[in-house]
C-alpha positions in Angstrom: 15.2 -0.9 -9.1 14.1 -4.5 -8.4 10.6 -5.0 -9.8 8.1 -6.2 -7.2 5.0 -8.1 -8.2 2.0 -6.4 -6.7 -0.9 -8.8 -6.2 -4.1 -7.8 -4.3 -2.3 -6.7 -1.1 -2.4 -3.0 -0.2 -1.4 -1.9 3.3 -3.8 0.4 5.0 -3.4 3.0 7.8 0.1 2.9 9.4 0.7 -0.7 8.4 3.6 -1.9 6.2 3.8 -5.2 4.3 7.2 -6.7 4.0 8.5 -9.7 2.2 11.1 -11.9 3.9 12.9 -14.5 1.9 14.4 -17.8 3.0 12.5 -18.3 6.3 10.8 -21.6 6.6 7.4 -21.3 8.2 4.8 -24.0 8.5 1.1 -23.6 9.1 -0.4 -26.3 11.3 -3.8 -27.0 12.8 -4.2 -27.8 16.4 -6.7 -30.3 17.9 -9.3 -27.6 18.1 -9.1 -26.8 14.4 -7.2 -23.5 15.0 -4.5 -22.5 12.5 -1.1 -21.5 13.8 2.3 -20.8 12.3 5.5 -22.5 13.4 8.9 -21.1 12.6 12.5 -22.3 13.1 13.4 -18.8 14.5 13.0 -17.4 17.9 11.0 -14.2 18.6 13.4 -11.3 19.2 15.6 -12.1 16.2 16.3 -9.2 13.9 14.9 -9.9 10.4 15.8 -8.3 7.1 12.9 -7.8 4.7 11.9 -5.9 1.5 9.1 -3.4 1.8 6.2 -4.5 -0.4 3.4 -2.0 0.5 3.3 1.1 2.7 0.0 2.3 4.3 -1.3 5.8 3.3 -1.2 7.0 6.9 2.5 6.3 7.5 3.9 9.7 8.4 6.0 11.3 5.7 8.9 11.7 8.1 9.5 8.0 7.8 10.2 8.3 4.1 9.6 4.6 3.6 9.3 3.3 0.1 8.4 0.1 -1.7 11.6 -1.8 -2.4 13.5 -0.5 0.7 15.4 -3.1 2.7 14.4 -2.8 6.4 15.1 -4.6 9.7 12.5 -5.5 12.3 12.2 -7.7 15.3 10.6 -11.1 14.8 7.5 -11.4 17.0 6.8 -7.7 17.1 3.9 -8.2 14.6 2.2 -11.0 16.6 2.4 -13.3 13.6 0.3 -11.0 11.3 0.8 -12.1 7.7 -0.8 -12.3 4.3 -0.2 -14.8 1.4 -1.2 -14.8 -2.2 -3.6 -17.5 -3.4 -0.8 -19.4 -5.1 1.4 -18.9 -2.0 4.2 -17.4 -4.1 4.2 -14.3 -2.0 4.1 -14.3 1.8 4.2 -11.0 3.6 4.6 -10.1 7.3 2.4 -7.1 8.2 4.0 -4.6 10.6 3.1 -1.4 12.3 5.4 1.4 11.1 6.9 1.6 14.6 8.0 -2.0 14.4 10.6 -1.2 11.7 13.9 -0.6 13.3 16.1 0.7 10.5 16.2 1.1 6.7 19.4 -0.6 5.5 19.1 0.2 1.8 16.8 2.5 -0.2 14.6 0.8 -2.8 16.0 2.9 -5.6 19.5 1.5 -4.8 18.5 -2.2 -4.9 20.0 -3.9 -7.9 17.7 -5.5 -10.4 
């Protein structure tokens, strides 16, 4: 299984942290000093990500595991994200119901 570097982020409740590679996102500050994120992708696009953390209250029927490859709709998480101090890890934070499908189980992901 692909080894994922866990760093300070632990999903709580029914939230799931997912890592999405190769999406350019820029953080900007508006004239009022508010931070916002700009992406080259439109909301509604289906995104493929790797599960990084699963909240303890996610029902066991979902059988979601760290390392699973999942699909979700961009914009469904209202831009909720987390990034490590060195910005090497950027996670989208989703409610479990925002995940549309598990494409590949984590134990099947090649190292």
